[in-house]
N, C-alpha and C positions, 0 to 999 in steps of 0.2 A: 504494500500500500504506500502511496506517495504521501509525503508530508508537505503541507502548504503553509507558508507564513504570510500574514498580512496584518496591517494596522487599521483600526477603526477609531473614529474620534469619540470623545466622551459621550456625546449625545447618542451616537449609534450604540455604544456600549450599554447605556442605560436602556435603550429600546430592546436590545438583544436580551439583557437580563430579565426585563419584564416579560417578554415573549417566552423565554425559556421557563420561567416560573409558571406562567399562565398555562402553557402547553405541556409542562411536565418533563422537559428535557433536563438530563442530569449534567451534561457538559456541553461546551461550545462545539466540539467536534461533531457530536451527534446532531446538534441543531443545524450546523452548516451543511452536513451531509443531507439532511432532510430538505433544506432549501434547494440544493442542487437537483435532487430528485423531483421536488415540486415544480421547479422551473422547467424541467425537461418535459413533464406531462401537462403543464398548464402554461404554455407559452403565451406571450402577449398577443400573437396572431390569433390563437384560439379564443382568447377572451374578447378580442375585437370582433371576431366573427360572431360569437354568441350575442354580443351587445348589438351589432348591426342587425342580426336576425330578429332580435326582440323589438328593435325600433321599427323595422319593416312590418312586423306583425301588428304592432300598435297602430301604425298608419293605416294598414289595410282594415283593421277593425273599425277605426274611426270613419273611414270612407264607406264601409259597409253600413254603418249606422245612419249615414247621411244618404244612403241609396246611390252612391256615386261609383259603384263598381260594375263593370261589364259582366263579370263572372261572380258566382257566389263566393263567399268567404271560404267555404270548404275547398273549392277549386283553387283559389288563390294560395291557400296554405296547405295544399295536399302533401307537400314534401317536407313540411316543418315538423 
């Protein structure tokens, strides 16, 4: 296993300590290994896509309520 050294500022250290305590991590290595895994499976692109999909869904629902859709809401959201 590789060893990685890096510095964080005092504010970041406080945030890490709070998160570790809240989430039950016993040491920083365990905490940062989790962050790497979390980032791998929850990339910013994935979060952006989910947000954009939800925004589109909301717009379609509003248009449907106003009767401004050419197709039914079920047809518009069939793959969501």
